[in-house]
BALOTI-613077 format. One record per residue: residue number from 1; residue in one letter; chain; x, y negated, z negated of N, C-alpha, C in turn. Coordinates in steps of 0.02 Angstrom, whole numbers, plus 50000, padded with zeros to 5 digits. Example, Ala and Ser with C-alpha at 12.3 -4.5 7.8 and 13.67 -1.06 7.14 Angstrom:
# BALOTI-613077
     n   res   chain   n.east   n.north    n.up   ca.east   ca.north   ca.up   c.east   c.north    c.up
     1     A       A    50660     50284   49610     50615      50225   49610    50660     50165   49610
     2     S       A    50642     50112   49646     50684      50053   49643    50645     49998   49606
# end
This chain:
# BALOTI-613077
     n   res   chain   n.east   n.north    n.up   ca.east   ca.north   ca.up   c.east   c.north    c.up
     1     M       A    53742     45166   50172     53763      45218   50155    53724     45286   50171
     2     A       A    53742     45300   50206     53686      45375   50224    53708     45433   50213
     3     G       A    53731     45460   50148     53744      45523   50118    53738     45501   50047
     4     T       A    53743     45546   49995     53746      45551   49914    53785     45570   49900
     5     I       A    53822     45575   49828     53873      45607   49800    53839     45606   49726
     6     N       A    53857     45650   49712     53853      45685   49625    53931     45734   49618
     7     K       A    53973     45669   49596     54043      45705   49575    54058     45696   49514
     8     V       A    54075     45726   49479     54096      45699   49382    54176     45723   49403
     9     I       A    54215     45695   49348     54296      45693   49353    54293     45684   49272
    10     L       A    54334     45741   49227     54349      45721   49156    54396     45752   49147
    11     I       A    54442     45719   49106     54483      45761   49068    54488     45745   48980
    12     G       A    54467     45798   48951     54454      45826   48897    54491     45873   48853
    13     H       A    54475     45886   48810     54478      45932   48765    54443     45990   48735
    14     T       A    54464     46022   48745     54379      46087   48737    54359     46100   48649
    15     G       A    54294     46106   48655     54272      46088   48579    54269     46168   48549
    16     D       A    54260     46210   48594     54278      46284   48586    54294     46337   48625
    17     D       A    54287     46404   48616     54314      46451   48663    54243     46438   48718
    18     V       A    54279     46468   48778     54228      46476   48828    54192     46568   48818
    19     K       A    54112     46538   48797     54083      46601   48800    54047     46612   48858
    20     N       A    54055     46665   48880     54029      46689   48949    53975     46740   48936
    21     T       A    53924     46745   48996     53860      46780   48993    53857     46833   49052
    22     Y       A    53865     46872   49055     53868      46930   49088    53794     46963   49109
    23     F       A    53785     46962   49206     53705      46983   49213    53727     47043   49239
    24     E       A    53670     47069   49274     53653      47141   49287    53689     47153   49376
    25     G       A    53689     47080   49418     53698      47080   49468    53775     47072   49498
    26     G       A    53833     47069   49411     53891      47056   49416    53907     46989   49414
    27     G       A    53851     46947   49396     53886      46874   49414    53888     46873   49338
    28     I       A    53931     46798   49336     53952      46796   49261    53950     46706   49247
    29     I       A    53919     46687   49179     53907      46599   49184    53966     46593   49114
    30     G       A    54005     46539   49111     54019      46528   49076    54026     46450   49045
    31     R       A    54027     46437   48985     54009      46383   48951    54050     46358   48880
    32     F       A    54059     46293   48896     54091      46270   48836    54104     46189   48843
    33     P       A    54076     46165   48775     54083      46108   48766    54166     46079   48762
    34     L       A    54169     45999   48809     54218      45973   48810    54204     45883   48781
    35     A       A    54262     45885   48779     54271      45781   48733    54303     45766   48750
    36     T       A    54291     45708   48778     54330      45629   48823    54313     45584   48745
    37     N       A    54360     45550   48735     54360      45487   48680    54370     45435   48727
    38     E       A    54357     45369   48682     54364      45312   48714    54384     45281   48652
    39     D       A    54455     45240   48665     54470      45189   48591    54498     45113   48612
    40     Y       A    54454     45096   48588     54467      45005   48598    54466     44956   48523
    41     V       A    54480     44895   48548     54483      44849   48494    54411     44836   48493
    42     N       A    54363     44841   48428     54309      44774   48435    54355     44687   48414
    43     K       A    54327     44650   48466     54333      44575   48491    54332     44537   48405
    44     I       A    54252     44558   48378     54239      44513   48326    54283     44547   48249
    45     T       A    54280     44600   48249     54322      44605   48196    54382     44629   48197
    46     S       A    54420     44640   48267     54487      44675   48249    54488     44748   48244
    47     E       A    54436     44764   48250     54450      44846   48202    54440     44885   48270
    48     R       A    54489     44936   48281     54501      44987   48308    54424     45041   48301
    49     V       A    54407     45038   48353     54359      45070   48377    54354     45141   48416
    50     S       A    54330     45213   48399     54377      45274   48436    54301     45315   48423
    51     N       A    54263     45321   48515     54199      45359   48511    54218     45405   48554
    52     T       A    54164     45479   48518     54192      45534   48563    54128     45542   48617
    53     E       A    54137     45566   48659     54081      45582   48711    54073     45676   48719
    54     W       A    54017     45717   48707     54023      45780   48729    54004     45782   48785
    55     H       A    54038     45828   48839     53999      45867   48903    53990     45922   48877
    56     N       A    53947     45946   48926     53932      46044   48954    53948     46056   48993
    57     I       A    53999     46098   48992     54043      46122   49041    54017     46181   49081
    58     V       A    53989     46201   49118     53970      46268   49168    54030     46282   49214
    59     V       A    54037     46364   49210     54076      46395   49242    54042     46452   49274
    60     R       A    54063     46469   49330     54046      46533   49367    54088     46585   49384
    61     N       A    54073     46650   49392     54090      46714   49404    54155     46706   49394
    62     K       A    54235     46705   49436     54281      46701   49426    54328     46649   49400
    63     A       A    54307     46576   49406     54327      46533   49370    54307     46537   49295
    64     A       A    54243     46570   49269     54218      46588   49206    54259     46640   49170
    65     E       A    54293     46701   49219     54338      46727   49184    54409     46707   49179
    66     I       A    54427     46675   49230     54515      46663   49198    54498     46610   49134
    67     C       A    54440     46556   49133     54433      46523   49064    54422     46523   49018
    68     E       A    54387     46582   49025     54391      46638   48942    54455     46682   48950
    69     K       A    54487     46689   48976     54558      46709   48968    54601     46655   48935
    70     Y       A    54622     46609   48973     54662      46575   48973    54656     46483   48927
    71     L       A    54586     46473   48920     54547      46406   48884    54547     46443   48811
    72     K       A    54589     46381   48785     54550      46391   48706    54527     46328   48681
    73     K       A    54509     46347   48610     54458      46291   48567    54541     46230   48580
    74     G       A    54527     46164   48584     54578      46116   48582    54634     46121   48647
    75     D       A    54620     46156   48685     54661      46148   48749    54637     46078   48787
    76     K       A    54676     46067   48831     54664      46003   48862    54648     46002   48948
    77     V       A    54604     45979   48968     54597      46004   49033    54556     45955   49076
    78     Y       A    54570     45970   49145     54545      45926   49201    54497     45958   49227
    79     I       A    54438     45939   49219     54360      45956   49262    54336     45916   49320
    80     E       A    54316     45957   49395     54288      45924   49437    54249     45940   49434
    81     G       A    54175     45907   49424     54112      45949   49459    54040     45905   49450
    82     R       A    54000     45918   49473     53924      45907   49482    53887     45899   49419
    83     L       A    53830     45826   49416     53790      45840   49347    53733     45868   49360
    84     K       A    53708     45912   49335     53652      45964   49332    53615     45965   49278
    85     T       A    53554     45953   49290     53501      45913   49216    53439     45997   49243
    86     R       A    53459     46037   49192     53404      46096   49167    53349     46074   49147
    87     K       A    53297     46086   49173     53214      46070   49124    53192     46138   49073
    88     W       A    53160     46158   49006     53179      46203   48986    53104     46191   48927
    89     Q       A    53076     46251   48892     53044      46248   48839    53069     46240   48789
    90     D       A    53067     46216   48738     53070      46219   48665    53029     46298   48620
    91     Q       A    53027     46319   48574     52962      46353   48541    52914     46327   48529
    92     N       A    52903     46268   48550     52851      46253   48519    52810     46237   48587
    93     G       A    52840     46234   48651     52833      46252   48701    52808     46178   48732
    94     N       A    52862     46126   48710     52881      46046   48725    52939     46042   48790
    95     D       A    52934     46010   48843     52979      46006   48899    53061     45991   48886
    96     R       A    53092     45996   48861     53148      46000   48858    53178     45986   48905
    97     Y       A    53251     45950   48907     53307      45928   48973    53381     45910   48939
    98     S       A    53439     45973   48962     53495      45979   48948    53548     45939   49036
    99     T       A    53582     45902   49003     53609      45894   49043    53688     45913   49048
   100     E       A    53694     45948   49116     53783      45982   49103    53826     45967   49155
   101     I       A    53879     45996   49148     53943      45981   49230    53977     46039   49247
   102     Q       A    53943     46050   49316     53943      46123   49334    53993     46124   49384
   103     C       A    54051     46155   49347     54118      46135   49355    54124     46177   49434
   104     I       A    54168     46133   49472     54195      46167   49552    54270     46157   49534
   105     D       A    54284     46135   49513     54367      46147   49530    54424     46131   49444
   106     F       A    54439     46128   49433     54475      46132   49356    54544     46137   49346
   107     T       A    54589     46107   49300     54664      46124   49284    54668     46134   49222
   108     F       A    54697     46177   49195     54724      46167   49127    54776     46142   49120
   109     L       A    54787     46088   49069     54847      46028   49048    54862     46041   49004
   110     T       A    54861     46088   48955     54886      46075   48899    54967     46127   48923
   111     P       A    55002     46099   48892     55089      46147   48912    55083     46197   48884
   112     K       A    55118     46258   48913     55133      46326   48876    55166     46312   48822
   113     G       A    55146     46346   48773     55183      46338   48700    55146     46280   48664
   114     E       A    55117     46250   48690     55082      46220   48637    55012     46233   48631
   115     G       A    54992     46212   48583     54906      46241   48588    54895     46299   48582
   116     A       A    54828     46334   48597     54795      46424   48594    54818     46436   48676
   117     S       A    54803     46365   48737     54821      46394   48792    54886     46431   48813
   118     S       A    54889     46481   48851     54978      46476   48862    54993     46491   48955
   119     N       A    54937     46452   48994     54953      46466   49067    54904     46426   49104
   120     S       A    54910     46383   49141     54878      46364   49205    54828     46378   49259
   121     G       A    54778     46354   49289     54747      46391   49337    54708     46351   49358
   122     H       A    54693     46358   49422     54623      46331   49453    54585     46385   49480
   123     T       A    54534     46354   49500     54475      46400   49509    54495     46434   49575
   124     N       A    54529     46415   49614     54527      46438   49675    54605     46469   49677
   125     S       A    54628     46476   49647     54701      46498   49630    54711     46562   49577
   126     Q       A    54770     46588   49584     54798      46629   49530    54835     46584   49464
   127     P       A    54838     46602   49397     54852      46554   49346    54941     46509   49393
   128     Q       A    54957     46467   49371     55016      46417   49384    55064     46432   49366
   129     A       A    55129     46443   49389     55188      46446   49343    55192     46378   49316
   130     T       A    55189     46310   49327     55201      46268   49309    55131     46237   49235
   131     P       A    55137     46251   49222     55078      46223   49162    55051     46180   49147
   132     A       A    55089     46118   49134     55078      46052   49135    55050     46024   49220
   133     S       A    55032     46059   49265     55008      46033   49330    54981     45990   49338
   134     S       A    54978     45935   49368     54933      45873   49381    54877     45886   49414
   135     P       A    54821     45858   49417     54756      45848   49464    54776     45803   49524
   136     K       A    54749     45843   49573     54753      45785   49633    54738     45721   49627
   137     N       A    54795     45673   49628     54803      45608   49626    54795     45566   49678
   138     T       A    54740     45525   49707     54758      45509   49751    54761     45412   49719
   139     S       A    54768     45383   49676     54773      45344   49652    54844     45320   49667
   140     M       A    54904     45355   49674     54969      45342   49678    54998     45374   49719
   141     P       A    55015     45305   49767     55056      45349   49830    55117     45394   49829
   142     S       A    55114     45445   49874     55183      45503   49873    55233     45451   49857
   143     Q       A    55290     45480   49837     55359      45450   49853    55402     45489   49896
   144     P       A    55437     45476   49939     55466      45511   49980    55536     45557   49960
   145     A       A    55536     45625   49969     55607      45651   49932    55673     45615   49925
   146     A       A    55702     45609   49887     55776      45584   49935    55823     45632   49937
   147     S       A    55851     45601   49980     55906      45655   50045    55979     45622   50033
   148     S       A    56010     45652   50051     56092      45658   50030    56111     45603   50083
   149     S       A    56075     45608   50138     56098      45556   50201    56053     45479   50199
   150     T       A    56079     45454   50185     56035      45343   50210    56023     45348   50293
   151     T       A    55981     45341   50269     55920      45315   50352    55898     45241   50332
   152     E       A    55940     45195   50389     55937      45127   50403    55881     45110   50447
   153     E       A    55842     45064   50446     55782      45037   50481    55794     45041   50556
   154     D       A    55844     45011   50565     55886      45024   50632    55879     45106   50682
   155     D       A    55912     45138   50633     55887      45201   50659    55819     45253   50678
   156     L       A    55768     45223   50653     55694      45243   50669    55684     45234   50736
   157     P       A    55650     45295   50764     55648      45296   50836    55588     45264   50851
   158     F       A    55542     45218   50833     55499      45186   50848    55479     45103   50818
# end
């Protein structure tokens, strides 16, 4: 393989409202935590186990404005992005590292009227009219729309 890929896809619940930081040049950075859960049954004890993983999500500019306006704590959201590790120094001068998800695209999954969020949107469009829209799904083949006339195999032109 000649190239490399840095892609993350998450579906989870927000752990807090989006916190935006505004800069002099007009740039905006929004940050919020996202929780994903893993549930399984321990084979030895037959006990149900639930693990929560927390992810730091970063959105920029128009996407940050949309997320701040429509995304609330507890809402379910689909996130596409890439991993980014930042190096910084703490108060004692020690090097510290933070791994974040730089959000490229998102879809709000909490239906209208459920939870705090009242709309759905993408980073590249206005909020959608369909609140529970699904993200792009390439794992399931699309099914043709039903039509009123029935076409048989013999009628195909090829």
